[in-house]
Backbone as XML, in Angstrom:
<?xml version="1.0"?>
<chain id="A" units="angstrom">
  <residue number="1" name="MET">
    <atom name="N" x="72.907" y="113.449" z="87.844"/>
    <atom name="CA" x="72.289" y="113.925" z="86.696"/>
    <atom name="C" x="72.758" y="114.930" z="85.788"/>
  </residue>
  <residue number="2" name="ASP">
    <atom name="N" x="73.233" y="115.396" z="84.936"/>
    <atom name="CA" x="74.432" y="116.511" z="84.433"/>
    <atom name="C" x="73.188" y="117.603" z="84.351"/>
  </residue>
  <residue number="3" name="LEU">
    <atom name="N" x="73.767" y="119.012" z="84.088"/>
    <atom name="CA" x="72.901" y="119.888" z="84.194"/>
    <atom name="C" x="71.926" y="120.010" z="82.577"/>
  </residue>
  <residue number="4" name="GLN">
    <atom name="N" x="72.907" y="119.530" z="81.738"/>
    <atom name="CA" x="72.179" y="119.591" z="80.717"/>
    <atom name="C" x="70.860" y="118.857" z="80.201"/>
  </residue>
  <residue number="5" name="ALA">
    <atom name="N" x="71.132" y="117.448" z="81.100"/>
    <atom name="CA" x="70.312" y="116.576" z="80.656"/>
    <atom name="C" x="69.240" y="117.119" z="81.697"/>
  </residue>
  <residue number="6" name="GLU">
    <atom name="N" x="69.095" y="117.322" z="82.941"/>
    <atom name="CA" x="68.177" y="118.322" z="83.776"/>
    <atom name="C" x="67.490" y="119.264" z="83.004"/>
  </residue>
  <residue number="7" name="LYS">
    <atom name="N" x="67.993" y="119.802" z="82.456"/>
    <atom name="CA" x="67.109" y="120.968" z="81.676"/>
    <atom name="C" x="66.111" y="120.370" z="80.421"/>
  </residue>
  <residue number="8" name="ILE">
    <atom name="N" x="66.849" y="119.591" z="79.728"/>
    <atom name="CA" x="65.817" y="118.732" z="78.796"/>
    <atom name="C" x="65.184" y="118.187" z="79.391"/>
  </residue>
  <residue number="9" name="GLU">
    <atom name="N" x="65.189" y="117.420" z="80.802"/>
    <atom name="CA" x="64.066" y="116.713" z="81.383"/>
    <atom name="C" x="62.685" y="117.833" z="81.806"/>
  </residue>
  <residue number="10" name="LEU">
    <atom name="N" x="63.233" y="118.871" z="82.099"/>
    <atom name="CA" x="62.436" y="120.035" z="82.727"/>
    <atom name="C" x="61.516" y="120.725" z="81.520"/>
  </residue>
  <residue number="11" name="VAL">
    <atom name="N" x="62.162" y="120.518" z="80.321"/>
    <atom name="CA" x="61.474" y="121.610" z="78.699"/>
    <atom name="C" x="60.494" y="120.098" z="78.634"/>
  </residue>
  <residue number="12" name="LYS">
    <atom name="N" x="61.026" y="119.007" z="78.150"/>
    <atom name="CA" x="59.881" y="117.864" z="78.203"/>
    <atom name="C" x="58.892" y="117.821" z="78.986"/>
  </residue>
  <residue number="13" name="ARG">
    <atom name="N" x="58.714" y="118.331" z="80.229"/>
    <atom name="CA" x="57.797" y="118.215" z="81.078"/>
    <atom name="C" x="57.018" y="119.416" z="81.114"/>
  </residue>
  <residue number="14" name="LEU">
    <atom name="N" x="57.496" y="120.512" z="80.696"/>
    <atom name="CA" x="57.054" y="121.764" z="80.661"/>
    <atom name="C" x="56.247" y="121.927" z="79.346"/>
  </residue>
  <residue number="15" name="LEU">
    <atom name="N" x="56.513" y="121.067" z="78.191"/>
    <atom name="CA" x="56.146" y="120.957" z="76.799"/>
    <atom name="C" x="54.850" y="119.923" z="77.280"/>
  </residue>
  <residue number="16" name="GLU">
    <atom name="N" x="54.704" y="119.124" z="78.272"/>
    <atom name="CA" x="53.886" y="117.991" z="78.444"/>
    <atom name="C" x="52.702" y="118.399" z="79.108"/>
  </residue>
  <residue number="17" name="THR">
    <atom name="N" x="52.779" y="119.446" z="79.813"/>
    <atom name="CA" x="51.818" y="119.885" z="80.753"/>
    <atom name="C" x="50.547" y="120.758" z="80.649"/>
  </residue>
  <residue number="18" name="ASP">
    <atom name="N" x="49.654" y="120.594" z="80.862"/>
    <atom name="CA" x="48.222" y="121.686" z="80.586"/>
    <atom name="C" x="47.779" y="122.451" z="81.792"/>
  </residue>
  <residue number="19" name="ASP">
    <atom name="N" x="48.476" y="122.053" z="82.700"/>
    <atom name="CA" x="48.207" y="122.862" z="83.891"/>
    <atom name="C" x="48.888" y="124.591" z="84.117"/>
  </residue>
  <residue number="20" name="GLU">
    <atom name="N" x="47.962" y="124.807" z="83.650"/>
    <atom name="CA" x="48.201" y="126.441" z="83.827"/>
    <atom name="C" x="48.789" y="127.014" z="85.270"/>
  </residue>
  <residue number="21" name="SER">
    <atom name="N" x="48.507" y="126.386" z="86.182"/>
    <atom name="CA" x="49.395" y="126.848" z="87.683"/>
    <atom name="C" x="50.841" y="126.261" z="87.365"/>
  </residue>
  <residue number="22" name="VAL">
    <atom name="N" x="50.815" y="125.317" z="87.061"/>
    <atom name="CA" x="52.479" y="125.149" z="86.982"/>
    <atom name="C" x="53.385" y="125.786" z="86.097"/>
  </residue>
  <residue number="23" name="LEU">
    <atom name="N" x="52.488" y="126.310" z="84.763"/>
    <atom name="CA" x="53.366" y="126.952" z="83.886"/>
    <atom name="C" x="53.608" y="128.822" z="84.652"/>
  </residue>
  <residue number="24" name="LEU">
    <atom name="N" x="52.555" y="128.939" z="85.470"/>
    <atom name="CA" x="52.182" y="130.551" z="86.010"/>
    <atom name="C" x="53.414" y="130.295" z="87.053"/>
  </residue>
  <residue number="25" name="GLN">
    <atom name="N" x="53.606" y="128.926" z="88.119"/>
    <atom name="CA" x="54.790" y="128.987" z="89.008"/>
    <atom name="C" x="55.912" y="129.431" z="88.315"/>
  </residue>
  <residue number="26" name="VAL">
    <atom name="N" x="55.939" y="128.392" z="87.177"/>
    <atom name="CA" x="57.416" y="128.314" z="86.719"/>
    <atom name="C" x="58.061" y="129.748" z="85.903"/>
  </residue>
  <residue number="27" name="ARG">
    <atom name="N" x="56.815" y="130.608" z="85.449"/>
    <atom name="CA" x="57.282" y="131.967" z="85.343"/>
    <atom name="C" x="57.547" y="132.610" z="86.218"/>
  </residue>
  <residue number="28" name="GLU">
    <atom name="N" x="56.873" y="132.741" z="87.115"/>
    <atom name="CA" x="57.383" y="133.311" z="88.582"/>
    <atom name="C" x="58.329" y="132.774" z="89.296"/>
  </residue>
  <residue number="29" name="VAL">
    <atom name="N" x="58.987" y="131.847" z="89.169"/>
    <atom name="CA" x="60.263" y="131.569" z="89.325"/>
    <atom name="C" x="61.133" y="132.440" z="88.661"/>
  </residue>
  <residue number="30" name="PHE">
    <atom name="N" x="61.006" y="132.129" z="87.463"/>
    <atom name="CA" x="62.205" y="132.976" z="86.396"/>
    <atom name="C" x="61.894" y="134.473" z="86.542"/>
  </residue>
  <residue number="31" name="GLU">
    <atom name="N" x="60.871" y="134.993" z="87.123"/>
    <atom name="CA" x="60.816" y="136.251" z="86.746"/>
    <atom name="C" x="61.381" y="137.175" z="88.130"/>
  </residue>
  <residue number="32" name="ASN">
    <atom name="N" x="61.352" y="136.118" z="89.221"/>
    <atom name="CA" x="61.561" y="136.487" z="90.531"/>
    <atom name="C" x="63.235" y="135.912" z="91.194"/>
  </residue>
  <residue number="33" name="HIS">
    <atom name="N" x="63.859" y="135.069" z="90.178"/>
    <atom name="CA" x="64.769" y="134.765" z="90.304"/>
    <atom name="C" x="66.151" y="135.424" z="91.072"/>
  </residue>
  <residue number="34" name="ASP">
    <atom name="N" x="66.008" y="136.715" z="90.709"/>
    <atom name="CA" x="67.076" y="137.592" z="90.506"/>
    <atom name="C" x="66.804" y="138.694" z="91.790"/>
  </residue>
  <residue number="35" name="LYS">
    <atom name="N" x="65.318" y="138.704" z="92.180"/>
    <atom name="CA" x="64.809" y="139.639" z="92.844"/>
    <atom name="C" x="65.180" y="139.477" z="94.839"/>
  </residue>
  <residue number="36" name="ASP">
    <atom name="N" x="65.572" y="140.513" z="94.701"/>
    <atom name="CA" x="65.676" y="140.320" z="96.320"/>
    <atom name="C" x="64.277" y="140.648" z="97.341"/>
  </residue>
  <residue number="37" name="PHE">
    <atom name="N" x="63.740" y="139.664" z="97.859"/>
    <atom name="CA" x="62.795" y="139.679" z="98.446"/>
    <atom name="C" x="62.695" y="140.672" z="99.461"/>
  </residue>
  <residue number="38" name="GLY">
    <atom name="N" x="63.628" y="141.347" z="100.196"/>
    <atom name="CA" x="64.108" y="141.989" z="101.236"/>
    <atom name="C" x="63.292" y="143.436" z="100.714"/>
  </residue>
  <residue number="39" name="ASN">
    <atom name="N" x="63.376" y="143.791" z="99.609"/>
    <atom name="CA" x="63.315" y="145.067" z="99.121"/>
    <atom name="C" x="61.736" y="145.423" z="99.432"/>
  </residue>
  <residue number="40" name="ASP">
    <atom name="N" x="60.963" y="144.120" z="99.502"/>
    <atom name="CA" x="59.612" y="144.107" z="99.097"/>
    <atom name="C" x="58.904" y="144.241" z="101.375"/>
  </residue>
  <residue number="41" name="LEU">
    <atom name="N" x="59.991" y="144.328" z="101.738"/>
    <atom name="CA" x="59.420" y="143.791" z="103.391"/>
    <atom name="C" x="59.424" y="145.194" z="103.816"/>
  </residue>
  <residue number="42" name="PRO">
    <atom name="N" x="57.905" y="145.123" z="104.779"/>
    <atom name="CA" x="57.626" y="146.569" z="105.327"/>
    <atom name="C" x="58.756" y="147.094" z="106.309"/>
  </residue>
  <residue number="43" name="GLU">
    <atom name="N" x="58.799" y="147.933" z="106.305"/>
    <atom name="CA" x="59.815" y="149.053" z="107.075"/>
    <atom name="C" x="60.014" y="148.871" z="108.671"/>
  </residue>
  <residue number="44" name="HIS">
    <atom name="N" x="59.046" y="148.563" z="109.278"/>
    <atom name="CA" x="59.199" y="147.502" z="110.423"/>
    <atom name="C" x="60.156" y="146.295" z="110.609"/>
  </residue>
  <residue number="45" name="VAL">
    <atom name="N" x="59.600" y="145.765" z="109.797"/>
    <atom name="CA" x="60.151" y="144.164" z="109.347"/>
    <atom name="C" x="62.045" y="144.614" z="109.014"/>
  </residue>
  <residue number="46" name="LYS">
    <atom name="N" x="62.252" y="145.432" z="108.357"/>
    <atom name="CA" x="63.472" y="145.412" z="107.905"/>
    <atom name="C" x="64.168" y="146.262" z="109.156"/>
  </residue>
  <residue number="47" name="THR">
    <atom name="N" x="63.640" y="146.915" z="110.254"/>
    <atom name="CA" x="64.360" y="147.266" z="111.166"/>
    <atom name="C" x="64.481" y="146.387" z="112.292"/>
  </residue>
  <residue number="48" name="GLY">
    <atom name="N" x="63.291" y="145.446" z="112.365"/>
    <atom name="CA" x="63.723" y="144.232" z="113.322"/>
    <atom name="C" x="64.762" y="143.384" z="112.756"/>
  </residue>
  <residue number="49" name="ILE">
    <atom name="N" x="65.012" y="143.314" z="111.700"/>
    <atom name="CA" x="66.218" y="142.547" z="111.197"/>
    <atom name="C" x="67.253" y="142.978" z="111.292"/>
  </residue>
  <residue number="50" name="GLU">
    <atom name="N" x="67.568" y="144.240" z="111.365"/>
    <atom name="CA" x="68.700" y="145.084" z="111.366"/>
    <atom name="C" x="69.249" y="144.887" z="113.182"/>
  </residue>
  <residue number="51" name="ARG">
    <atom name="N" x="67.903" y="145.224" z="113.655"/>
    <atom name="CA" x="68.233" y="145.286" z="115.455"/>
    <atom name="C" x="68.740" y="144.018" z="115.307"/>
  </residue>
  <residue number="52" name="GLY">
    <atom name="N" x="67.964" y="142.737" z="114.981"/>
    <atom name="CA" x="68.332" y="141.420" z="115.377"/>
    <atom name="C" x="70.216" y="141.422" z="115.162"/>
  </residue>
  <residue number="53" name="ARG">
    <atom name="N" x="70.459" y="141.792" z="113.514"/>
    <atom name="CA" x="72.013" y="141.304" z="113.223"/>
    <atom name="C" x="72.990" y="142.670" z="114.314"/>
  </residue>
  <residue number="54" name="LYS">
    <atom name="N" x="72.361" y="143.931" z="114.423"/>
    <atom name="CA" x="73.152" y="144.339" z="115.461"/>
    <atom name="C" x="73.437" y="143.495" z="116.769"/>
  </residue>
  <residue number="55" name="GLN">
    <atom name="N" x="72.588" y="143.357" z="117.400"/>
    <atom name="CA" x="72.330" y="142.466" z="118.425"/>
    <atom name="C" x="73.378" y="140.960" z="118.321"/>
  </residue>
  <residue number="56" name="ALA">
    <atom name="N" x="73.377" y="140.346" z="117.615"/>
    <atom name="CA" x="74.108" y="138.960" z="116.913"/>
    <atom name="C" x="75.614" y="139.754" z="116.809"/>
  </residue>
  <residue number="57" name="ALA">
    <atom name="N" x="75.819" y="140.690" z="116.353"/>
    <atom name="CA" x="77.224" y="141.263" z="115.933"/>
    <atom name="C" x="77.776" y="141.841" z="117.525"/>
  </residue>
  <residue number="58" name="GLU">
    <atom name="N" x="77.132" y="142.009" z="118.501"/>
    <atom name="CA" x="77.293" y="142.362" z="119.926"/>
    <atom name="C" x="77.399" y="141.470" z="120.772"/>
  </residue>
  <residue number="59" name="GLY">
    <atom name="N" x="77.161" y="140.073" z="119.991"/>
    <atom name="CA" x="76.807" y="138.910" z="121.027"/>
    <atom name="C" x="75.810" y="138.693" z="121.766"/>
  </residue>
  <residue number="60" name="LYS">
    <atom name="N" x="74.661" y="139.474" z="122.047"/>
    <atom name="CA" x="73.345" y="139.524" z="122.278"/>
    <atom name="C" x="72.500" y="138.408" z="122.103"/>
  </residue>
  <residue number="61" name="LEU">
    <atom name="N" x="73.115" y="137.108" z="122.321"/>
    <atom name="CA" x="72.064" y="136.077" z="121.620"/>
    <atom name="C" x="71.731" y="135.211" z="122.788"/>
  </residue>
  <residue number="62" name="THR">
    <atom name="N" x="71.054" y="134.474" z="122.687"/>
    <atom name="CA" x="70.293" y="133.184" z="123.509"/>
    <atom name="C" x="70.834" y="132.178" z="122.469"/>
  </residue>
  <residue number="63" name="PRO">
    <atom name="N" x="71.391" y="131.323" z="123.070"/>
    <atom name="CA" x="71.639" y="130.037" z="122.426"/>
    <atom name="C" x="69.899" y="128.868" z="122.294"/>
  </residue>
  <residue number="64" name="HIS">
    <atom name="N" x="69.961" y="128.592" z="121.151"/>
    <atom name="CA" x="69.117" y="128.260" z="120.818"/>
    <atom name="C" x="68.709" y="126.642" z="121.984"/>
  </residue>
  <residue number="65" name="GLU">
    <atom name="N" x="69.182" y="126.083" z="122.521"/>
    <atom name="CA" x="69.089" y="125.144" z="123.194"/>
    <atom name="C" x="68.405" y="125.749" z="124.735"/>
  </residue>
  <residue number="66" name="ASP">
    <atom name="N" x="68.627" y="126.818" z="124.783"/>
    <atom name="CA" x="68.274" y="127.832" z="126.266"/>
    <atom name="C" x="66.759" y="127.914" z="125.749"/>
  </residue>
  <residue number="67" name="VAL">
    <atom name="N" x="66.551" y="128.706" z="124.776"/>
    <atom name="CA" x="65.568" y="128.760" z="124.365"/>
    <atom name="C" x="63.933" y="127.805" z="124.279"/>
  </residue>
  <residue number="68" name="MET">
    <atom name="N" x="64.690" y="126.910" z="123.872"/>
    <atom name="CA" x="63.861" y="125.442" z="123.306"/>
    <atom name="C" x="63.550" y="124.596" z="124.958"/>
  </residue>
  <residue number="69" name="LYS">
    <atom name="N" x="64.429" y="124.806" z="126.071"/>
    <atom name="CA" x="64.323" y="124.773" z="127.414"/>
    <atom name="C" x="63.369" y="125.568" z="128.118"/>
  </residue>
  <residue number="70" name="LYS">
    <atom name="N" x="63.580" y="127.093" z="127.851"/>
    <atom name="CA" x="62.449" y="127.620" z="128.562"/>
    <atom name="C" x="61.164" y="127.210" z="127.957"/>
  </residue>
  <residue number="71" name="TYR">
    <atom name="N" x="61.257" y="127.368" z="126.487"/>
    <atom name="CA" x="59.616" y="126.740" z="125.937"/>
    <atom name="C" x="59.277" y="125.766" z="126.079"/>
  </residue>
  <residue number="72" name="ALA">
    <atom name="N" x="59.913" y="124.670" z="126.211"/>
    <atom name="CA" x="59.406" y="123.516" z="125.868"/>
    <atom name="C" x="58.171" y="122.952" z="126.762"/>
  </residue>
  <residue number="73" name="LYS">
    <atom name="N" x="57.940" y="123.569" z="127.679"/>
    <atom name="CA" x="56.326" y="123.171" z="128.514"/>
    <atom name="C" x="54.837" y="123.731" z="127.592"/>
  </residue>
  <residue number="74" name="TYR">
    <atom name="N" x="55.445" y="124.687" z="126.748"/>
    <atom name="CA" x="54.518" y="124.903" z="125.943"/>
    <atom name="C" x="54.214" y="124.216" z="124.326"/>
  </residue>
  <residue number="75" name="GLN">
    <atom name="N" x="55.295" y="123.159" z="124.276"/>
    <atom name="CA" x="55.298" y="122.756" z="122.975"/>
    <atom name="C" x="54.036" y="121.470" z="122.887"/>
  </residue>
  <residue number="76" name="ASP">
    <atom name="N" x="53.569" y="121.052" z="124.180"/>
    <atom name="CA" x="52.405" y="120.075" z="123.845"/>
    <atom name="C" x="51.324" y="120.416" z="123.518"/>
  </residue>
  <residue number="77" name="SER">
    <atom name="N" x="50.938" y="121.869" z="124.132"/>
    <atom name="CA" x="49.516" y="122.692" z="124.186"/>
    <atom name="C" x="49.754" y="123.156" z="122.402"/>
  </residue>
  <residue number="78" name="LEU">
    <atom name="N" x="51.006" y="123.257" z="121.730"/>
    <atom name="CA" x="51.033" y="123.622" z="120.311"/>
    <atom name="C" x="50.668" y="122.071" z="119.346"/>
  </residue>
  <residue number="79" name="LEU">
    <atom name="N" x="50.813" y="121.173" z="119.717"/>
    <atom name="CA" x="50.385" y="119.820" z="118.770"/>
    <atom name="C" x="49.411" y="119.387" z="118.751"/>
  </residue>
</chain>
């Protein structure tokens, strides 16, 4: 489906709905579309992200496979 047809289909669905929660969700999507959610994070979270980026840049990473092997014994208890 091309972009214009998709837009028309969405407009039709918006006009047909009486579900206020759907309308509020659509409004929220438009209002937050260009917003950088990172600006709303607490400082301690921003600090942790920056620390992780620095560690990644320095090559101080543990491969995903190694982490999964280490913690596989706990997986069954989570299910």
